[in-house]
C-alpha positions as CSV (number, residue, x, y, z in Angstrom):
1,X,0.0,0.0,0.0
2,X,2.8,2.5,0.9
3,X,4.7,1.7,-2.3
4,X,1.6,2.4,-4.4
5,X,1.1,5.8,-2.7
6,X,4.8,6.6,-3.1
7,X,4.6,5.8,-6.8
8,X,1.5,8.0,-7.3
9,X,3.1,10.9,-5.4
10,X,6.3,10.4,-7.3
11,X,4.7,10.5,-10.7
12,X,2.7,13.5,-9.6
13,X,5.9,15.3,-8.7
14,X,7.3,14.3,-12.1
15,X,4.3,15.7,-13.9
16,X,4.3,19.0,-12.0
17,X,8.0,19.3,-12.5
18,X,7.5,18.8,-16.2
19,X,4.9,21.5,-16.2
20,X,7.3,24.0,-14.5
21,X,10.0,23.1,-17.0
22,X,7.7,23.7,-19.9
23,X,6.5,27.0,-18.4
24,X,10.1,28.0,-17.9
25,X,10.8,27.3,-21.6
26,X,7.9,29.4,-22.8
27,X,8.9,32.2,-20.4
28,X,12.5,32.3,-21.6
29,X,11.3,32.6,-25.2
30,X,8.6,35.2,-24.4
31,X,10.1,37.5,-21.8
32,X,11.6,40.7,-23.1
33,X,15.0,41.2,-21.4
34,X,17.8,39.2,-19.9
35,X,16.9,39.8,-16.3
36,X,13.3,38.5,-16.6
37,X,14.6,35.6,-18.6
38,X,17.1,34.8,-15.9
39,X,14.4,35.0,-13.2
40,X,12.1,32.6,-15.1
41,X,15.0,30.3,-15.8
42,X,16.1,30.2,-12.2
43,X,12.7,29.6,-10.7
44,X,11.6,27.2,-13.4
45,X,14.8,25.1,-13.3
46,X,15.0,25.1,-9.5
47,X,11.4,24.1,-8.9
48,X,10.9,22.0,-12.1
49,X,14.1,20.0,-11.9
50,X,13.8,19.8,-8.1
51,X,10.3,18.2,-8.4
52,X,11.4,15.9,-11.2
53,X,14.3,14.7,-9.2
54,X,12.2,14.3,-6.1
55,X,9.7,12.3,-8.1
56,X,12.4,10.1,-9.5
57,X,13.8,9.5,-6.0
58,X,10.3,8.3,-4.9
59,X,10.0,5.8,-7.7
60,X,13.7,4.7,-7.6
61,X,14.2,0.9,-7.4
62,X,16.4,1.1,-4.4
63,X,17.8,3.5,-1.7
64,X,21.1,4.0,-3.5
65,X,19.5,5.4,-6.6
66,X,17.2,7.6,-4.5
67,X,20.1,9.0,-2.5
68,X,22.1,9.8,-5.7
69,X,19.1,11.5,-7.2
70,X,18.5,13.6,-4.1
71,X,22.2,14.6,-4.0
72,X,22.0,15.7,-7.6
73,X,18.9,17.8,-6.6
74,X,20.8,19.3,-3.7
75,X,23.7,20.2,-5.9
76,X,21.3,21.8,-8.4
77,X,19.5,23.8,-5.6
78,X,22.8,25.2,-4.4
79,X,24.5,26.0,-7.7
80,X,21.6,27.3,-9.9
81,X,20.8,30.4,-7.9
82,X,24.5,31.2,-7.5
83,X,25.3,30.8,-11.2
84,X,22.3,32.9,-12.1
85,X,23.3,35.7,-9.8
86,X,26.8,35.7,-11.4
87,X,25.3,35.9,-14.8
88,X,23.0,38.7,-13.9
89,X,25.8,40.6,-12.1
90,X,28.1,40.3,-15.1
91,X,25.3,41.4,-17.4
92,X,24.7,44.5,-15.2
93,X,28.4,45.3,-14.9
94,X,28.8,45.2,-18.7
95,X,25.9,47.7,-19.0
96,X,24.4,45.4,-21.7
97,X,20.7,46.1,-20.8
98,X,21.1,48.6,-18.0
99,X,19.3,51.3,-20.0
100,X,16.0,49.2,-19.9
101,X,15.9,49.2,-16.1
102,X,13.1,51.1,-14.5
103,X,14.5,51.1,-10.9
104,X,18.2,50.8,-10.4
105,X,19.0,50.7,-6.7
106,X,22.3,48.8,-7.3
107,X,23.8,51.8,-9.1
108,X,23.4,53.9,-6.0
109,X,25.3,51.2,-4.0
110,X,28.1,51.1,-6.6
111,X,28.4,54.8,-6.6
112,X,28.7,54.9,-2.8
113,X,31.2,52.0,-2.6
114,X,33.4,53.6,-5.3
115,X,33.7,56.8,-3.2
116,X,35.3,54.9,-0.2
């Protein structure tokens, strides 16, 4: 009985994760600038792949496969936001799309830190 419920929940996580991955793909194509695309990519990949990996761990044939899958998910949860932050910061520093920003609080911080 518990195995059947675990399988159903696992497949549910896989389907919801697939939905988030598809939504992320559409958002990356449709969003207008690099920052909103990065936001969609980070959220979609972190949630979508996290749910996919959690679902795979639930339907894994043994505990070793489940642990490896969860470790991959943990690595993804740690590295994805960090790498996205680095990409956004380098995009901002190169002034690639800075002219499109409506609010730019970070520029005030850069100006005050350069003065010291």
